[in-house]
C-alpha positions as CSV (number, residue, x, y, z in Angstrom):
1,X,0.0,0.0,0.0
2,X,2.8,2.4,0.9
3,X,4.4,1.7,-2.5
4,X,1.2,2.7,-4.3
5,X,1.0,6.0,-2.3
6,X,4.7,6.8,-3.0
7,X,4.1,6.0,-6.8
8,X,1.1,8.3,-6.9
9,X,2.9,11.1,-5.1
10,X,5.9,10.9,-7.3
11,X,4.0,10.7,-10.6
12,X,1.1,13.1,-10.1
13,X,2.2,15.8,-7.7
14,X,4.1,18.6,-9.5
15,X,7.4,19.3,-7.8
16,X,8.5,23.0,-7.7
17,X,12.1,24.1,-7.7
18,X,12.7,26.0,-4.6
19,X,16.2,26.8,-3.1
20,X,17.4,24.7,-0.2
21,X,16.9,26.3,3.2
22,X,17.0,25.2,6.8
23,X,16.0,26.4,10.3
24,X,17.6,29.8,11.1
25,X,17.6,31.1,7.5
26,X,15.7,34.3,6.7
27,X,13.6,33.8,3.7
28,X,10.9,35.6,1.7
29,X,7.9,33.6,0.5
30,X,5.8,34.9,-2.4
31,X,2.3,33.5,-2.6
32,X,-0.9,34.2,-4.5
33,X,-4.0,35.5,-2.7
34,X,-7.5,35.5,-4.3
35,X,-9.8,38.3,-3.3
36,X,-13.1,37.8,-5.2
37,X,-12.1,37.4,-8.8
38,X,-8.8,39.3,-8.4
39,X,-5.5,37.6,-7.6
40,X,-2.5,39.4,-6.2
41,X,0.9,38.4,-4.9
42,X,1.8,38.9,-1.3
43,X,5.1,38.1,0.5
44,X,6.0,36.9,4.0
45,X,9.5,37.6,5.2
46,X,10.8,36.0,8.3
47,X,13.0,33.4,10.0
48,X,12.4,29.7,9.4
49,X,11.7,28.1,12.8
50,X,11.3,24.5,11.5
51,X,10.9,22.2,8.6
52,X,8.7,19.2,9.1
53,X,7.7,16.1,7.0
54,X,9.0,14.8,3.8
55,X,7.9,14.6,0.2
56,X,4.4,15.8,-0.5
57,X,3.6,16.5,3.1
58,X,6.6,18.7,3.8
59,X,5.9,22.0,5.6
60,X,7.9,24.8,7.0
61,X,7.1,27.5,9.7
62,X,8.2,31.1,9.4
63,X,8.2,33.7,12.2
64,X,8.4,37.4,11.8
65,X,7.8,40.4,14.1
66,X,4.9,42.7,13.2
67,X,5.4,45.6,15.5
68,X,5.7,44.1,18.9
69,X,3.7,41.0,18.0
70,X,5.2,37.8,16.7
71,X,3.5,36.3,13.7
72,X,4.0,32.7,12.6
73,X,2.8,31.1,9.4
74,X,3.0,27.5,8.2
75,X,3.5,26.9,4.5
76,X,3.1,23.5,2.8
77,X,5.9,23.1,0.2
78,X,3.5,21.8,-2.4
79,X,0.9,24.5,-2.0
80,X,-0.2,25.6,-5.5
81,X,-0.4,29.3,-4.4
82,X,3.4,29.4,-3.6
83,X,5.2,31.3,-6.4
84,X,8.7,31.6,-5.3
85,X,11.0,31.5,-2.2
86,X,14.1,33.7,-1.8
87,X,16.8,33.0,0.7
88,X,17.8,36.4,2.1
89,X,20.3,35.2,4.8
90,X,21.7,31.9,5.9
91,X,21.5,31.5,9.7
92,X,23.9,29.7,12.0
93,X,21.9,27.6,14.5
94,X,22.6,24.3,16.2
95,X,19.1,22.9,16.1
96,X,16.7,21.8,13.5
97,X,13.7,23.3,15.3
98,X,14.4,26.7,17.0
99,X,11.3,27.1,19.2
100,X,13.5,28.9,21.8
101,X,13.5,31.8,19.3
102,X,10.0,32.7,20.3
103,X,11.0,33.8,23.8
104,X,14.0,35.9,22.7
105,X,13.7,39.7,22.3
106,X,16.0,42.5,21.4
107,X,19.6,41.7,20.5
108,X,19.3,38.1,21.7
109,X,16.8,37.5,18.9
110,X,19.5,38.1,16.3
111,X,20.8,35.0,14.5
112,X,24.4,35.0,13.3
113,X,25.0,34.7,9.6
114,X,26.5,31.4,8.4
115,X,29.8,31.9,6.5
116,X,30.5,29.8,3.4
């Protein structure tokens, strides 16, 4: 049964070419929004807190500060409305899921840039 699911996911779900990113990276996600009959592109720029799942069910969570309020959004990688992802800055973190980032404020909430 699992072989059948894997076959269907590989054959019929369109894969998009997005750049590789991990937790700690600052990215900008451009996605399409429908308002009535109109469609427009909106972006969400923030720090990747986690990547979860694999294949078709893969999702990632982004956190940004809007004023003094933290806003998080979960995006499925295979969402049809996703148009493009830009990696703005690579972050240097030691964990795959940086939930501790939610409690940090001020200078402590700064993630160092990873050198290549």
